[in-house]
N, C-alpha and C positions, 0 to 999 in steps of 0.2 A: 579549621578542618581541612584535610588534604583529601583531595578527590584525583582518581585516576579512571579514565573511561577505557575499558580492552575493548578496541573498536576493529578488532583483527578480522575477521570476519564481515565487514560491514564494506564493500567496495561498488556497489548499485544501487539502483529501486529505490524502492521507499525509507530503505535503513538509512541507504545514504543522505536523501533527504529531510529525515526527521533529522538525523545528528548535526546535519551543517547548517537547522535554521534554528535548532536550540541553543546552537554556540553562536548564534549570530544575535537573535533576540534576547536571552537571555543574559544575566549578570549575577553570576553565583556567590559575586562576593554580598552581594545582598543576604543572601543565606547563608553566612558563615564560615561559606567556600573562600580560603584564599587562594589558592591554586588548582588546575585542572589539569592535568598529564594525561594525554590521549595518546595511545598507544595502535598503531594504523599500518597499513602497506602506505608506501610514497604517495603510489597514486590517490589513494584517497585522503589522505593528509593532504596533497597538492591544491583539495577542493573543498576546503573548509577554511572558513573567515581565518583571520590573524588575531589572536586580543591579546592584552597585556597581561592577562593572567593565566594564559593559555598555553603550556608546553608540549608540541609538538614530536615524539618520537616512532621511531621505527626499528626493523631488526632485518637481515636477509633473509628471513623465516618467512616473516611475512610477507614478503614479494615474492612470494615463488607458489606455491599449489595449495589448494585448500584444505590438504591432510598438516600439511607442514605447520597452517597454525596452531593445530593442535599438541602440537611436537613445542614450541613456541611457550603457550600457557604452561606445558605439565614440566616442562625443565627451565623455562626460563622468568617469566616475568612474575611470579611470587619474589622473586631474589630482588628482583629489578625495586617492587612496592614495597619491600620490606627498607632498600637504600633511600628509599625515597622517601621515607615513612611516611606513606600512604595511610588515611585513615579508613576510607571507605571504597570498595569497585566498583563503577556500575557496566554494569554488561547489554547493550545497546541490543547486539546480536544474537543476544539466550545461549549462549555457551561460556563457561566456562569452567577447564578441569583442573586447572590450578589449584596450589594447596591454602591459598590466601582466604582468611576466614568470614572478613566483612563484606558479604557479595553482594548488591542488588540488580537482577535482573531483569529483565523484560521480553517481552513475547510479542513480535512482529510474525510471524509466519506460522498460517496453520495446519502448509502442507505436509509437514513432520507428522500431526497428530491425526489428520484426517485420511482415515487408510485407502478408503474408495476414491479420493481425488488425490493421491501420489500414485494410485496402481494404476491410475488414466496414463502414467507415461508408459513407451514402449523401452525403454532402456534398462538393465536389472539394475548398470551403475546408476542412473537416475535414483532411483528407486532405494538402492543399498546407501547414497549419501543420505535422502529424508530419512530413512530409518536409523541411521551412524544420529542422523540431530535426533529424531527424537528421544533416543538414547541418552545423548548428552546432554538436550534441555533438559529433557524429566530429573536427570540427575542437579545439573546448574539451580533447575527450579525448586525442588527439594532443600538443598541445602539454602539459598539466599534468605536472608533477611525478611526482603520483600519482594515481590512480583509485581514489576507495570505491565497492564493489561491496558490498551483500546478500548475493548468494547466489552461489556457486558455476554456477549455471544462468547468471545475468546476464552475469558475466565470463567464463565460454567462449563466451557466444552471441557478445556484441559483437566480445570478441576474432578473431573467427573475418573479422570488415570493417575494424575498425579498427585500428591501429599504435599500441601505446599504451606508456608506457616502463617503469612499474610498475603495479602495484595492490596492492589489502586487501582482507579481505573484513571490514563487519562490520556486523552484523546489528541490527535496527531491535528495541524494545524493545516490552512489553506494560504499560501504565495497571494501575499494581494495586490497582485497582479491578474489575478484572474477574474479578480472582482470587474463583473457586467451585470446593469440593470435587467431584468427578467424579459425577454424578449418578445414583444409584441408580436402575437399568433394571429397567423389567418386561415380562412378558409381553405380545407385541399383545393376546394376547387380554382383558387389564386392563382394557384402556380400551377406550372404548365412543363409538356418536356424538355423544351429548353431552356425551363426556368424550375426544377425540380423542388421538391422539400427538401434539403441537403441532412439528411441524417449520419449524427458520427459516434464513434467506437476508438475511444484512446487506448490502445493494452498492447502487450505482447500478444502475438497472437502462439497459443499454446494451447496444451490437449484440458486445459481449465475456464477457456476461455470462449470457447463454444463458439468462433467468427463462423464458422460454415455453417452452423445452423440458422446464423443470424440472416445470411449469405442468403440463403436458400427459400428462406420467409420472405426478402426483399425482393427475389428476383419471382416467388409466385403473385407480390402484388404491382410487380411492374408491369409480367405479361395479361396481369386483372387492368391496366388501364390506369392504375396510379402513377403518378408523375411524382417518384422519388428514385431518392439516389445515396447509395451512401459510402460515406468515406474510412477507410479504417487506417489508423495509424499509429507506429508501435515497432519495435522489432519482432524478432520473429524466430522459434524453433524450425528446423526443414521439415520433419515429418509434420505437425500443423500446417506450415507453407502448403503442404503440397496437399492434405486434403481440403483446404484451403480455394485452391487453382483446380480442383478437382471438381467443385461445385460450380464454380467461377465459367465453367466451361458449357452451362446450362445459360450462362447471360446473353443473351443475342443482344440485347439492347444496350451493353456496358454499364450499367447502372452501379458494379461492384467494384468500387478505386480504392487498391491497398495500395497506400503512401509509403510505407515503409516507416522507417522511424524519423525521427522529427527533434530535431535540438532541443532541448528545455527551454532555451533563449524565447525562441519561434512558438511554441507549444500553446502561448494566451492567443494567440491573432488563430490559430487553427478553431477555438473553442468559439471565439468571439463571429466566426465564418460559415458557421451552423447553424438548421434551424432547431435541431432539435437532436437528442444523447440516446445512448443508448448502449447500457453495460449488462453484460452476458455471462459474470463471471460465475463461477460454483465454488467457490474455495478463495475464502479475501478472510483479513486479518481486520483490518476496518482502511477500505482503498483509500488513498490519496485522490485517485482520478477519479472517483463519483462524487469526493470532496469537489475540485478544480471544477467539475460540470455542475453542482449547484451553485456554488457559487459564480459560475458563467452566465446564470439567468438564462438556463436551459431548458425546457420541457423534456420530462427524462423518463424513457422505459425502463425495467430495471430486473434485474435478477430476481429473485422472490427465494434464492438460497441464502446461507452462511448470516454474515450479519447485516446484509445490506437494510432490510424494514427498520431496521436499528440505528442505523445512518443517515436514511433518507426521510424514514416515518411515514406519514399520513400520503398512501400515491395511489393514485388510479391506475398504475399501467405497471402492475405485477407480473412477471412470466416465468415459466418454467425453462431453462435453457439450454435442458437434455432435451426438449420436446418442440418439432420444429414448428408445430402446430397450434400451440402453446404462443409461441414468437409471432405469428403469423396472424391468430383472433385479435390477440391486445395490441398490435401494432396498429392492424386495420382500426381497432378501437380507436386507437391514439391520432390517427390520422382523418378521423372523420369526425373527432369532437373537439375543434378548437377551442372553444372557452375551459373544456376539460385541460386541455395542452396549458394553457394561460395561469391557469389554476396549479396544475402541476409546480411552472415557472418560478412564481411567486411564492411559493411554500416552497418549495426549496430552497430558494435564493433566501428567503428570511430563515430560513431553519442554518444554513451555512454561516450567517454570521456569528456565530455562536466559538464555532472552530479557527480561534487563533491561533498563530505561531508564539507569538507573544505568550500568552497564558499559556501554551502548554511547555515551553520553556523555564516560566515562571514557577508554574506546579513545582514542573520536572525537579530542579531545585531545589526547591521547600520541602517537596518530599523527602529527598537522598538527605538532605540535613534533619530533618524531622525523623526519620528512621534511623538513624546514627546515633542520633540523640537517646531516643528512648531504647537504644539496645546497648549504651553505655552506662543508663540509669539501670538496668536489670543486671549487669555485672555485679 
């Protein structure tokens, strides 16, 4: 079988990590796939591994705007697939509007489907982009031989509004460099203002991540005398960073530290220097960041929304990320109960061991072969 991958809209974030890891960790030839042809922008292709069975291809339209990737799909790619005698097309970005029939797609982004979440964005252009993705992904999912989901939450949510023929769940994995034995926890009284409890939140500062609510709760606790500080690591959107900075004006003790973007190569060191982790997103499919924090052996305070309870499992410290008081009360409980913190770190670390990129890659190529074989047998 010849497999093609349309990665025309994969350029950054979890989608890029997933693609790079399954190509690095997998061996499709073990699953009756003789070669893989991948189409994407040159900048994405440069970040992907080199393999003897992998052929990388780009096109001038793939190196320009988001909209022009649709033009490439609509006019060009199906002709190229036919010329290469491709048997099956895998679409990890979720959108394919070309005429090629044997398609397996993947859902990695909930923003197009969760109206409340996409409406948090202030710009109409951003809302329109996600609405357009909802239309194109719904069309792709309907025509696909099967859809790969990351979580039960995503599958159940999207299947309420989109008629899908077949589906399978294949979880993301975790880069082993983040693995660290559960961190020994101490009573909060053992920390001082000079050596505070270091809480970490890694994620882009944007409308559905709610860093400003977490910062407000941290400032309130610091004003009550708790020796705590928060490091925020990640890129940002201008309007959300301004919202965060407005809250930080109340931070008279300077305990909220926005570090900006840290390179992926150095990110494991950031986790290993923290005492605890907080994740306040209200919209996810399966957050790789949360998986990394679990693997890093950190006690975790987590949003109760979306798939987070499914990913993290049993945990004493869930909160409503839209409610500062909920964050404040659960954070206070977190700080005051070092034994529960330690239990949280151990349980989440143990749970993280089932998420490996090797297993993700093997399951993906195995599933693609089986889906193609089953479709052929029905003809």
